[in-house]
Each structure stands twice: as structure tokens, then as C-alpha cells.
N, C-alpha and C positions, 0 to 999 in steps of 0.2 A: 438548484439545490444539490445536484450531483457534485458540482465543483466544491460546494461548501462541505459536503460529506467527505470528499477526497482530502481537502485541506485539513479537516478535523482529524481524519485518520492519520495523515502524515505528521501531525503534531505528536502522535503517540510513537512515532518511529524511533528506533534506536540505531545509532550509527557508530561504527568502531573501525579504527585503523588496524589492519592485520599486520602480522610480522613481516610480510613481504612488501609492505608499503601501500598495498591497495586498500580500498574501503569496502565495508560490508554494511548493508542496511536491511532492516526488517521491521515489520509492524507486529508486535505481540497481539495474539488473538486472531490474526489473519493467516491461517495455516497455508504455507506455500508462497506467501508474498515476501520475497526477498530480492535483493539486487546487489551487484558489486560494481566497482568502477575504479579507475585510476586516481580519481579525486573524490572528495566528499560530495561536492555538488553534482558530479556525474553519477555517483551512486544514488543520490536522492532523486535525481531526475528519472533515472531508470526505474527506481522504486515506484515513483508516481505512475509511470506507464504500466508497470506490472500490475499495480493495484487496479487501475482502470480496466485492463484486460481481464483480471480476475473477477471483478464485479460483473462485467458483461457475460463472462463464461458462466458464472454461478447463477445469475439471473435468468439466463436463457434456459438453463437446465432445472430451474426451480429449486436450487440448493440454498441452504441457509447462508445469509449474509448478516454479519453482526450489526447491530445498531451502533451508531456513534453519536453520543449525546442524545438528543431527542429525534435524530433523523433515522428513519427506517428506509433504507435505500431501495428496498423491494418495491416500494410504492412509486419510485422515481423512474425506474427503467422498464 
């Protein structure tokens, strides 16, 4: 279920190419979850890793983690 949560959250990601040619990705509603990379796939893969670390960090500290669809990740970690 955690993988499903991450995939659903990644579907909400926005990715844009910056003026310097690098890529920036973030997930709206997930404060502090962003990444960049030399290519779009690199930025998205980094974003996925940041999201997973963010979830673990917040879960460990009892901080709020938004629901994605019907999945409440707090019950999974």
C-alpha cells in the first residue's frame, strides 16, 4: 500500500524545465517535497526518493501526512 500511495502522490507532481536547462519537480500539498535534476526522469526519480524519506520522517515524528485518494499512509508506516 505504501508503494501505491507513493505512486498516487507522484501522479500529482508538477515538473518544469528551468531556464538553465535543468528540471524541477514538486508535489503540491506536500510541503518541502521537491527535487531537481539534469533530466526530467532524473528529477522525478529524485522526487520519489525525497517523498519516501519525507513520509518516513513525518511518520516517525507523528506529523501530519496528507491522504492521497482513500489511502491514509499513517496507518501503513
